[in-house]
C-alpha positions as CSV (number, residue, x, y, z in Angstrom):
1,X,-48.2,25.8,-60.0
2,X,-51.9,25.1,-59.6
3,X,-53.5,28.4,-59.1
4,X,-54.4,31.6,-60.7
5,X,-51.8,33.7,-59.4
6,X,-48.0,33.2,-60.3
7,X,-46.2,31.1,-57.8
8,X,-49.4,30.9,-55.4
9,X,-49.5,27.7,-53.8
10,X,-53.2,26.6,-53.7
11,X,-53.2,23.0,-52.3
12,X,-51.4,19.7,-52.0
13,X,-51.7,18.9,-55.7
14,X,-50.1,22.1,-56.8
15,X,-47.5,21.1,-59.4
16,X,-44.2,23.2,-59.7
17,X,-40.9,21.4,-60.5
18,X,-41.1,18.0,-58.5
19,X,-44.8,18.0,-57.6
20,X,-46.5,15.4,-55.2
21,X,-48.2,12.6,-57.1
22,X,-51.8,13.3,-58.1
23,X,-54.0,11.4,-55.8
24,X,-56.0,8.3,-57.2
25,X,-59.5,10.3,-56.5
26,X,-58.3,13.6,-58.0
27,X,-60.0,12.7,-61.2
28,X,-63.2,10.6,-62.4
29,X,-64.0,9.3,-65.5
30,X,-66.3,11.2,-67.6
31,X,-68.6,9.4,-70.2
32,X,-66.4,6.2,-70.0
33,X,-67.7,3.0,-71.3
34,X,-66.8,0.1,-68.8
35,X,-64.5,1.1,-66.1
36,X,-61.6,3.7,-65.8
37,X,-59.5,2.7,-62.9
38,X,-57.0,5.2,-61.3
39,X,-53.6,4.3,-59.2
40,X,-51.6,6.9,-57.9
41,X,-47.8,7.0,-57.4
42,X,-47.0,4.8,-60.2
43,X,-44.1,4.2,-62.7
44,X,-44.6,4.7,-66.4
45,X,-43.3,2.3,-68.9
46,X,-40.1,4.4,-69.4
47,X,-39.4,3.9,-65.7
48,X,-40.1,7.5,-64.6
49,X,-42.0,7.7,-61.4
50,X,-44.8,9.6,-59.5
51,X,-47.5,9.2,-62.3
52,X,-51.3,9.0,-61.8
53,X,-52.2,6.0,-63.7
54,X,-55.5,5.5,-65.6
55,X,-56.7,2.3,-67.3
56,X,-59.7,1.7,-69.7
57,X,-61.1,-1.7,-69.3
58,X,-63.2,-1.4,-72.4
59,X,-62.8,0.1,-75.9
60,X,-64.4,3.7,-76.0
61,X,-66.6,4.1,-79.0
62,X,-67.5,7.7,-78.1
63,X,-66.3,10.6,-76.1
64,X,-64.0,9.4,-73.1
65,X,-62.1,11.1,-70.6
66,X,-61.2,12.4,-67.1
67,X,-63.0,15.2,-65.3
68,X,-62.1,17.2,-62.1
69,X,-65.3,18.7,-60.9
70,X,-65.4,22.2,-59.9
71,X,-61.8,22.7,-60.8
72,X,-62.1,26.6,-61.3
73,X,-63.3,27.1,-57.7
74,X,-60.2,25.1,-56.3
75,X,-57.9,27.5,-58.2
76,X,-59.6,30.6,-57.1
77,X,-62.0,31.2,-60.0
78,X,-61.8,31.6,-63.7
79,X,-62.1,35.3,-64.9
80,X,-63.9,35.8,-68.3
81,X,-61.5,37.2,-70.9
82,X,-58.3,36.1,-68.9
83,X,-55.6,33.9,-70.6
84,X,-54.6,30.8,-68.8
85,X,-51.5,28.5,-69.4
86,X,-52.4,24.7,-68.6
87,X,-49.6,22.1,-68.6
88,X,-49.0,18.5,-67.5
89,X,-46.7,15.8,-68.2
90,X,-48.6,12.9,-70.2
91,X,-47.7,9.3,-71.1
92,X,-49.9,7.3,-73.4
93,X,-49.1,3.4,-73.4
94,X,-48.0,2.1,-76.8
95,X,-48.9,-1.5,-76.3
96,X,-51.4,-3.6,-77.8
97,X,-54.4,-5.6,-75.9
98,X,-55.4,-9.1,-76.2
99,X,-57.5,-8.5,-79.4
100,X,-54.3,-7.2,-80.9
101,X,-55.6,-3.5,-81.1
102,X,-53.3,-0.8,-80.2
103,X,-54.1,0.9,-76.8
104,X,-54.3,4.2,-78.6
105,X,-55.5,3.7,-82.3
106,X,-53.9,6.4,-83.9
107,X,-50.5,8.0,-83.7
108,X,-50.0,10.7,-82.7
109,X,-53.2,11.0,-80.3
110,X,-55.0,14.2,-80.1
111,X,-55.5,14.9,-76.4
112,X,-58.0,17.8,-75.6
113,X,-58.4,19.8,-72.3
114,X,-61.4,22.0,-71.8
115,X,-61.8,24.9,-69.0
116,X,-63.7,28.0,-68.9
117,X,-65.9,27.3,-72.0
118,X,-62.8,26.7,-74.3
119,X,-60.8,23.7,-75.4
120,X,-57.3,23.2,-76.7
121,X,-55.8,20.2,-78.2
122,X,-52.3,18.8,-78.6
123,X,-51.0,15.6,-80.4
124,X,-49.3,13.1,-78.2
125,X,-47.1,10.3,-79.4
126,X,-47.7,7.1,-77.3
127,X,-44.6,5.6,-75.7
128,X,-43.1,8.5,-74.3
129,X,-43.6,11.5,-71.8
130,X,-44.6,14.5,-73.3
131,X,-45.4,18.0,-71.9
132,X,-48.9,19.0,-72.8
133,X,-48.8,22.8,-72.6
134,X,-51.4,25.2,-74.1
135,X,-53.0,28.5,-73.6
136,X,-56.7,29.1,-73.4
137,X,-58.9,32.3,-73.4
138,X,-61.6,31.9,-70.6
139,X,-65.1,32.7,-72.0
140,X,-67.2,31.7,-69.2
141,X,-66.6,31.4,-65.5
142,X,-70.0,30.1,-64.2
143,X,-70.9,27.2,-66.4
144,X,-67.6,25.8,-67.4
145,X,-66.0,25.2,-64.0
146,X,-64.9,21.5,-64.6
147,X,-61.6,20.5,-66.0
148,X,-61.9,18.0,-68.5
149,X,-59.0,15.9,-70.4
150,X,-60.5,13.7,-73.3
151,X,-59.7,11.8,-76.3
152,X,-62.3,12.0,-78.9
153,X,-61.1,14.3,-81.9
154,X,-60.7,12.6,-84.2
155,X,-63.0,9.6,-83.5
156,X,-60.1,7.3,-84.1
157,X,-58.2,8.7,-81.1
158,X,-60.5,7.0,-78.7
159,X,-58.7,4.5,-76.3
160,X,-59.1,0.8,-76.7
161,X,-59.5,-1.8,-74.1
162,X,-56.4,-1.8,-71.7
163,X,-55.1,1.7,-73.1
164,X,-53.2,3.2,-70.1
165,X,-52.5,6.8,-69.4
166,X,-50.1,8.4,-67.0
167,X,-50.4,12.2,-65.9
168,X,-48.4,14.3,-63.3
169,X,-47.4,17.8,-62.8
170,X,-50.6,19.5,-63.5
171,X,-50.3,23.3,-63.6
172,X,-52.5,26.2,-64.4
173,X,-51.4,29.8,-64.3
174,X,-52.6,33.5,-65.5
175,X,-50.6,34.7,-68.3
């Protein structure tokens, strides 16, 4: 579910069970060098369907990620001191580019989200679909209203040129 209440359907991108695909304009690139393109309703390399696919066209030499602006308002607000469970399915490509560099230079690759003034990390192994699921304690509800998913910690987890990621089933709930 995407919303702050349990089982509250907030909009068309609510994810619970078989969620509709995330639209290709849901996220934007954040601090991306070159271009990050999005295509909705794609199949991941393992054949699973319904993914939002993102492709970096340039090696990222600093922080790079995706952003959903004003996300907190879309889900009804963030309450200071509340704990939220955020989850999504993520698939990182395990190929190499024309320069013979791995799409994701380290394995596992640390994937970080930030919302409500707090961040959480989870290691993802490229080449297989993984449930990213963590809880966050919201420290601020006025300044940190955007949802960020990024690759920067450690620095060798930054995507190389042609790196692909696939995301679906984005959920947030208060716990």
